[in-house]
N, C-alpha and C positions, 0 to 999 in steps of 0.2 A: 951603722952610718944611713945606709939605705933605707931603714924602717924611718930613722927621724925625718929624712926628707920626705918619703911618704906621709908620715902623719902632718908636719906641716903643711905640707900641699893640701890634706885634706880640712884641717881646722881654715885654712885661707878660704879654701871654697866655699865651706860651710859658714863663716863668717859673710861672706858676700852673699849666700843664699839666701840667709834671715835680714840681710840689708843692714847688718852693723857696721859700723866704723869700727876698721881694727883698731883702732888706739882705743876706741871703749872697752873693747873685749880684751886687750892686753891688760888694760889698768884693773877691769874686774878680775882677771885672772890673778894678776899679782896680788890686790888685795884679800882675794879669797886663800890662797897660798899661805900669806902672811898673816893672817886671822887663824888659819889650821895650824900652823907652827907655833902661835902664841898659845893656842886651845891647848894643845899637844904638851907646849912646857908649864902648861898651870898657870900661865899669865892672863887670867881672863877680869875683865871688869864689866860689872852689871851696868848696864846702861838706863835701866830703871830703878830707883832708888825704892825701898821699900813702902816708903810713905806713898808714891804712884801708885805701887801694886795694891795696897788696900784702899787706895780711892779708887780705883777701877774696879777692884772686886766688889765694893760698896755699890757703885755704880751699878755694874753688870746685876746685883743682887734687885736693886731697885728698880728697873728695868725689865727685871724675869718677873717681878712683881705686878707690875703694870700690866705688862701682857698677859699674865694669866687673870688679870681683872677683867680686862675687855675681851677676853674669850669669855669667861664666864657672861658676861653683860649681853653679847652676840648670843649665846646659847639661849639665855633666856628670853630675848627679843623673837628670837626665831621658835623658841615653844609657843610664845604669846600669840604668834601669828600663825602657827600652823595649827591651832585650835580653831583659829575661823574658816578652813577648806580653803585656802588660797595660799599661796607664796609670796612671799615679800617681795618678788619681782612683779608679781600680778598687781598686787595693791599699789604699788608704786608705778606703774604703768599707766595707772588711772587717771594719774594726776596730769 
């Protein structure tokens, strides 16, 4: 009984220290515990459908490809300017 009281007091102290509203903390705690119970019971519903996942993966692949192209172009530009004996920064400072 005494341990529970100390634990509750520590929780309240931590909530105040972090500047949280106690109602928000207890709502989050309740949602977390309920989600854990559902997960343990095997009652899980995926929020992202497979179409969304496929779309996001395709978008990620496109972004990775675009990034790779930009990195390659950047390297080519740096290589071209390095042959001039000046850095890119020195060239653009003169303008």
